[in-house]
C-alpha positions as CSV (number, residue, x, y, z in Angstrom):
1,M,0.1,-0.1,-0.1
2,E,1.3,3.5,-1.0
3,S,0.5,6.5,1.0
4,A,0.1,9.9,-0.2
5,V,-1.2,13.1,0.9
6,L,-3.9,15.4,-0.6
7,G,-2.9,18.8,-2.2
8,F,-2.3,20.9,-5.1
9,M,0.8,22.8,-6.3
10,V,0.8,26.3,-7.6
11,K,2.6,28.3,-10.6
12,H,2.5,32.1,-10.7
13,N,4.1,33.9,-13.1
14,L,3.7,37.2,-10.8
15,G,2.0,39.3,-13.7
16,K,-0.9,41.9,-13.0
17,A,-4.6,41.0,-13.3
18,S,-4.5,43.6,-15.9
19,G,-1.9,41.5,-18.0
20,G,1.8,40.7,-18.3
21,D,4.0,38.0,-16.6
22,F,6.9,39.6,-13.8
23,N,5.5,43.1,-13.6
24,L,4.6,42.9,-10.1
25,Q,5.9,46.1,-7.9
26,P,9.3,45.5,-7.0
27,D,8.9,45.5,-3.2
28,L,7.0,42.1,-3.7
29,N,7.7,40.1,-0.5
30,H,5.4,36.9,-0.8
31,L,2.2,35.4,-2.2
32,E,-0.7,34.2,0.2
33,I,-2.5,31.1,-1.3
34,H,-6.0,30.9,-0.2
35,F,-8.5,27.8,-1.2
36,G,-12.2,27.9,-1.0
37,G,-15.1,25.9,-1.9
38,S,-17.2,28.4,-4.1
39,E,-15.9,30.6,-6.9
40,S,-17.4,33.8,-4.7
41,F,-15.4,33.0,-1.8
42,F,-13.4,35.9,-0.4
43,P,-9.9,35.1,1.0
44,D,-9.3,35.4,4.9
45,E,-7.2,33.4,7.7
46,G,-9.7,30.6,7.3
47,T,-9.2,29.9,3.4
48,L,-5.5,30.5,3.9
49,V,-3.3,27.5,2.8
50,G,0.1,28.8,2.9
51,R,2.6,31.5,1.2
52,I,5.2,31.6,-1.6
53,P,8.2,33.5,-1.1
54,A,8.6,35.9,-4.2
55,N,10.8,39.3,-4.2
56,V,12.5,41.3,-6.8
57,S,15.0,38.6,-7.6
58,N,12.0,36.5,-9.0
59,L,10.7,39.7,-11.3
60,R,14.4,40.3,-12.4
61,G,15.2,36.7,-13.1
62,K,11.6,36.1,-14.7
63,I,11.5,33.1,-12.5
64,P,7.9,31.8,-11.4
65,A,6.8,31.5,-7.9
66,V,6.2,27.8,-7.6
67,A,4.9,25.8,-4.2
68,S,2.7,22.9,-3.1
69,F,-0.4,22.9,-0.6
70,Q,-1.8,20.1,1.3
71,V,-5.6,20.3,1.8
72,D,-7.8,17.9,3.7
73,Q,-10.5,17.5,1.2
74,T,-11.0,15.7,-2.2
75,E,-13.9,18.1,-3.7
76,P,-12.9,20.5,-6.5
77,G,-12.9,23.9,-5.3
78,Y,-10.8,27.2,-6.1
79,V,-7.7,28.8,-5.6
80,R,-7.3,33.0,-5.1
81,V,-4.0,34.4,-4.6
82,V,-3.1,37.9,-2.8
83,A,0.2,39.4,-3.2
84,V,1.9,41.1,-0.2
85,D,4.8,43.7,0.0
86,A,7.7,44.1,2.3
87,S,5.6,46.3,4.4
88,G,2.7,43.9,4.7
89,N,0.4,45.7,2.6
90,R,-2.1,43.3,0.6
91,S,-3.5,43.5,-2.8
92,G,-6.8,42.5,-4.0
93,P,-7.7,38.9,-4.3
94,S,-6.9,37.6,-7.8
95,E,-10.1,35.8,-10.1
96,A,-10.7,32.6,-8.4
97,T,-9.2,29.6,-10.5
98,P,-10.7,25.8,-10.3
99,C,-8.9,23.4,-8.7
100,T,-9.0,19.9,-8.2
101,P,-6.8,18.4,-5.1
102,R,-4.7,15.1,-5.8
103,L,-2.3,12.8,-4.2
104,I,1.1,14.3,-3.6
105,K,3.9,11.5,-3.6
106,D,7.8,11.9,-3.5
107,E,8.3,12.4,-7.0
108,Y,7.0,15.9,-6.3
109,I,9.9,18.5,-5.5
110,D,8.6,19.8,-2.8
111,S,8.6,16.7,-0.6
112,L,12.1,15.8,-1.8
113,T,14.4,15.3,0.8
114,V,18.2,14.8,1.4
115,S,18.1,11.5,2.3
116,K,16.3,10.8,-1.4
117,L,19.5,12.6,-2.9
118,T,23.0,11.1,-3.6
119,A,25.9,12.8,-3.5
120,G,27.9,13.8,-6.7
121,T,28.5,16.5,-9.2
122,L,25.9,18.7,-11.2
123,T,26.6,19.3,-14.7
124,A,24.5,21.9,-16.5
125,N,24.9,24.8,-19.0
126,T,22.3,27.0,-17.1
127,I,21.0,26.9,-13.5
128,L,18.4,29.4,-13.0
129,G,17.6,30.0,-9.8
130,A,16.5,33.2,-7.6
131,S,19.6,33.0,-5.3
132,I,22.5,30.6,-5.0
133,R,24.3,30.4,-2.3
134,T,26.6,28.3,0.4
135,A,24.4,28.9,3.7
136,T,21.5,31.0,4.4
137,T,23.0,32.8,7.5
138,G,26.5,33.8,8.7
139,A,29.6,33.8,6.5
140,R,28.6,32.9,3.2
141,T,29.1,33.5,-0.5
142,E,26.2,34.3,-2.6
143,M,25.0,34.4,-6.5
144,N,21.5,36.4,-7.0
145,P,20.2,38.8,-9.6
146,D,21.8,41.6,-8.1
147,G,25.1,40.0,-8.4
148,V,27.7,38.3,-6.4
149,E,27.9,38.7,-2.5
150,V,30.3,37.9,0.6
151,Y,29.1,38.0,4.0
152,F,31.1,38.1,7.3
153,G,30.2,35.8,10.1
154,N,28.1,38.5,11.8
155,G,25.5,38.3,8.5
156,T,27.0,41.9,7.4
157,K,28.3,42.0,3.7
158,A,31.7,42.3,3.0
159,V,32.1,42.1,-0.7
160,K,29.7,42.9,-3.9
161,L,30.4,42.9,-7.0
162,G,27.0,43.6,-9.2
163,S,25.3,45.8,-11.9
164,H,23.4,48.0,-9.7
165,L,25.2,48.8,-6.1
166,D,22.8,51.4,-5.1
167,G,19.6,49.4,-5.8
168,V,18.7,51.5,-8.7
169,T,18.0,48.5,-12.0
170,A,18.1,51.2,-14.8
171,P,20.2,52.2,-16.3
172,S,23.0,49.5,-15.1
173,R,25.8,51.2,-12.8
174,P,28.2,48.1,-12.3
175,G,30.5,48.5,-9.6
176,F,32.5,46.3,-6.7
177,E,32.5,47.3,-3.3
178,V,34.2,46.2,-0.1
179,C,32.9,46.6,3.4
180,Y,33.9,46.7,6.8
181,P,32.4,44.3,9.5
182,N,29.9,46.9,10.7
183,G,28.5,47.1,7.5
184,Q,29.9,50.8,5.8
185,P,31.7,50.8,2.7
186,M,35.5,50.7,2.9
187,A,36.1,50.8,-1.0
188,R,33.9,51.0,-4.2
189,L,35.1,51.0,-7.7
190,G,32.5,51.8,-10.9
191,A,29.5,53.6,-11.0
192,L,29.6,55.5,-7.4
193,P,26.5,54.8,-5.8
194,G,24.0,57.6,-5.2
195,T,25.9,60.0,-7.8
196,D,26.5,60.0,-11.6
197,R,30.2,59.7,-11.3
198,V,32.5,56.8,-12.2
199,G,36.1,56.1,-10.2
200,M,36.9,54.9,-7.1
201,E,35.9,56.1,-3.3
202,I,38.0,54.7,-0.2
203,C,36.1,55.0,3.2
204,D,36.6,55.5,6.6
205,E,34.6,53.1,9.1
206,S,31.8,55.3,9.7
207,G,31.3,55.3,5.5
208,S,32.5,58.5,5.0
209,V,34.6,59.1,1.8
210,K,38.2,60.3,2.3
211,V,39.9,59.6,-1.0
212,L,38.7,59.6,-4.4
213,A,40.3,58.9,-8.0
214,G,38.8,59.2,-11.4
215,E,35.5,61.4,-11.5
216,L,35.8,63.7,-8.7
217,T,32.9,65.4,-7.1
218,D,33.5,69.0,-9.1
219,G,33.3,67.3,-12.3
220,D,37.1,66.9,-13.1
221,Y,39.4,63.7,-13.5
222,G,42.1,62.9,-11.0
223,L,43.1,61.9,-7.5
224,A,41.7,63.9,-4.6
225,V,41.5,63.8,-0.5
226,I,38.7,64.9,1.7
227,N,40.3,67.2,4.4
228,P,39.0,67.3,8.2
229,A,36.8,70.4,7.1
230,G,35.1,68.4,4.3
231,E,36.8,69.9,1.6
232,L,38.1,68.5,-1.9
233,V,41.8,68.8,-2.1
234,K,43.2,67.6,-5.5
235,L,46.5,66.1,-5.7
236,E,47.1,68.1,-9.0
237,D,47.2,71.1,-7.2
238,F,50.2,70.2,-5.4
239,I,52.2,68.2,-8.0
240,F,51.0,70.0,-11.2
241,G,49.5,73.4,-9.8
242,M,52.7,75.2,-8.9
243,R,54.5,78.0,-11.3
244,K,57.2,79.7,-11.4
245,A,58.7,83.3,-13.0
246,T,61.9,84.7,-12.8
247,K,63.4,88.2,-13.5
248,D,67.2,88.2,-13.7
249,G,69.2,91.4,-14.1
250,L,69.1,94.4,-11.9
251,G,66.4,97.2,-11.2
252,W,65.6,99.7,-8.8
253,T,63.6,102.2,-7.5
254,T,63.3,105.2,-5.1
255,T,59.3,105.1,-4.9
256,T,58.0,104.7,-1.1
257,T,54.9,103.2,-2.9
258,Y,54.6,99.7,-4.4
259,T,55.5,99.7,-8.1
260,N,57.3,98.3,-11.0
261,L,61.4,98.6,-11.0
262,S,63.4,100.5,-13.4
263,D,63.8,97.4,-15.6
264,G,60.3,96.8,-16.0
265,V,57.4,94.7,-14.7
266,G,57.3,91.4,-13.0
267,P,58.0,89.1,-12.5
268,A,54.7,87.4,-13.0
269,I,52.6,84.8,-13.0
270,N,49.5,85.1,-15.1
271,G,46.3,82.6,-15.5
272,V,46.6,80.7,-12.5
273,T,43.3,78.7,-11.5
274,I,42.1,79.0,-7.8
275,G,39.6,76.1,-6.6
276,D,36.9,76.0,-4.4
277,L,39.1,76.2,-1.2
278,G,40.2,79.8,-2.4
279,R,43.6,79.4,-0.9
280,V,47.2,79.7,-2.4
281,V,50.8,80.3,-1.0
282,V,53.3,82.6,-2.9
283,T,57.0,82.7,-2.4
284,L,59.1,85.6,-3.3
285,S,62.7,85.9,-3.3
286,A,65.4,88.5,-4.4
287,Y,69.1,90.0,-3.8
288,M,68.4,92.7,-1.9
289,D,70.1,96.1,-1.1
290,A,68.1,98.5,1.2
291,P,68.9,102.3,1.1
292,S,71.2,103.6,3.9
293,G,69.0,104.1,7.1
294,G,66.0,102.8,5.3
295,M,64.4,99.2,3.9
296,A,63.7,97.9,0.6
297,L,60.5,95.6,0.7
298,M,58.9,93.1,-2.3
299,G,55.7,92.2,-2.1
300,V,53.1,90.6,-4.3
301,E,49.7,92.3,-6.3
302,V,47.2,89.7,-6.8
303,K,44.2,90.2,-9.4
304,R,41.4,88.1,-10.9
305,S,42.1,87.7,-14.5
306,D,38.6,89.7,-15.0
307,G,39.5,92.7,-13.2
308,S,36.5,91.8,-10.7
309,F,38.8,91.4,-7.3
310,G,42.4,92.4,-6.3
311,I,44.6,92.5,-3.6
312,A,47.4,95.4,-3.2
313,P,50.6,94.6,-1.8
314,D,51.2,94.5,2.0
315,D,54.1,95.1,4.1
316,L,53.1,92.7,6.5
317,D,53.2,90.1,3.8
318,S,56.5,91.3,1.9
319,L,59.7,90.4,1.7
320,S,61.7,93.3,3.3
321,I,65.2,93.9,4.3
322,G,66.4,97.0,6.3
323,G,69.5,98.7,5.6
324,G,71.7,100.6,8.1
325,D,74.9,103.4,8.4
326,A,77.8,103.6,10.4
327,T,75.8,104.9,13.3
328,Q,73.7,101.7,13.3
329,L,74.4,98.4,15.0
330,I,72.8,96.3,12.1
331,A,73.3,96.4,8.4
332,M,71.7,93.7,6.1
333,N,72.0,93.1,2.5
334,G,72.0,90.0,0.4
335,R,69.6,87.5,-1.0
336,A,66.2,86.5,1.3
337,S,62.5,85.0,0.6
338,V,59.3,84.9,2.0
339,Q,56.2,82.8,2.0
340,V,52.8,84.6,1.7
341,F,49.5,82.7,2.5
342,I,46.6,84.1,0.5
343,E,43.2,83.0,2.0
344,G,39.3,83.9,1.0
345,L,40.1,84.0,-3.0
346,F,36.5,83.6,-5.2
347,P,37.2,80.4,-7.5
348,G,38.8,81.6,-10.7
349,T,41.9,82.7,-12.7
350,Y,44.3,85.1,-11.0
351,N,47.5,87.0,-12.0
352,F,50.5,87.8,-9.4
353,T,52.8,90.1,-9.8
354,A,55.9,91.0,-8.1
355,K,56.0,95.1,-6.5
356,Y,58.5,97.2,-5.1
357,R,58.9,99.8,-2.9
358,A,61.6,101.7,-0.8
359,E,61.6,103.1,2.6
360,S,63.8,105.8,3.1
361,F,64.1,109.6,4.8
362,N,66.5,111.0,2.4
363,G,65.7,109.7,-1.0
364,G,67.6,106.7,-1.0
365,T,67.6,103.8,-3.9
366,A,66.4,100.2,-3.1
367,N,67.8,97.7,-5.4
368,F,66.8,94.2,-6.2
369,A,68.3,91.5,-8.6
370,N,67.4,88.0,-9.6
371,R,64.0,88.3,-8.7
372,V,61.7,84.8,-8.3
373,I,58.2,84.3,-7.7
374,T,56.7,81.2,-7.2
375,V,52.8,80.6,-6.9
376,Q,51.0,77.3,-5.3
377,P,47.3,76.7,-4.8
378,Y,46.6,74.6,-2.1
């Protein structure tokens, strides 16, 4: 004598009642299966015979929801289906479909047990499934419609390789992500989640981005870091950003306000790009000879290229050297240099020009030779 249970099998293509397959909402969580004795029965807890897990993986992979259900009657009845989303919201019931319970034997896959399988090797050209994984919890590797995912023992995601890291299905945004054990991203490569940029990001354990490569947040391409103030600092500003200009020979002035020397303008550097940080360091250097009992001063004039903004030379941010006569204790001359830090510039291009003046009570001359100016945004 052979024993078996009564039941029926449901295969649902996850389509809307209005038509189509696999077009239910992506927040689908499962299907409720109800069995009643009449075509007009209303699904409730008394008619519920079971649930079929079904989610966005089924929709993306076009994998039907399939399951068998046991019932305690042999008389024909009707089946209605209710879709339930991740928040527990239930759809209206489907149309009633006629169903006659039958015997379910071991040849049906839902009653297959491990003891009925023989260990061996599965060989196939295609394996179609919503998920293939090494375990259901803890440390595991999983392949699903989102990509390939590796998990830590605590269940948080360690690695993900997929076509849409940010969960957006269209357009495709392929990328690779490595995470800390606390679940925060460690590094990302490819289409960066939550942006339209392509590149690489390295984050701290709180998930804050610290290093960027590729397309940066300002639209440029390069390598940059985020400083403690949350500002973008580009490597190119330090490696490629420094510019230098020199003016050989001797020039002089007796003027007590900043001006050009007798040998003309400069040195000068034009068209320097200043970024969002609005900061630059200027280095001034020259051989200088101050007038007797006075001073020689070399400063920098800063002007935006369009003429909309400028900063005049300032004695407090200048290269200065003082002279003396036989009645004074100190007399100085020779080569000197100074760094001038300038902040608060508006983004744009600027011109930097060396200017000079003499400080003397008797109309003496200040001499300058082999002048150098360097400009470095930072």
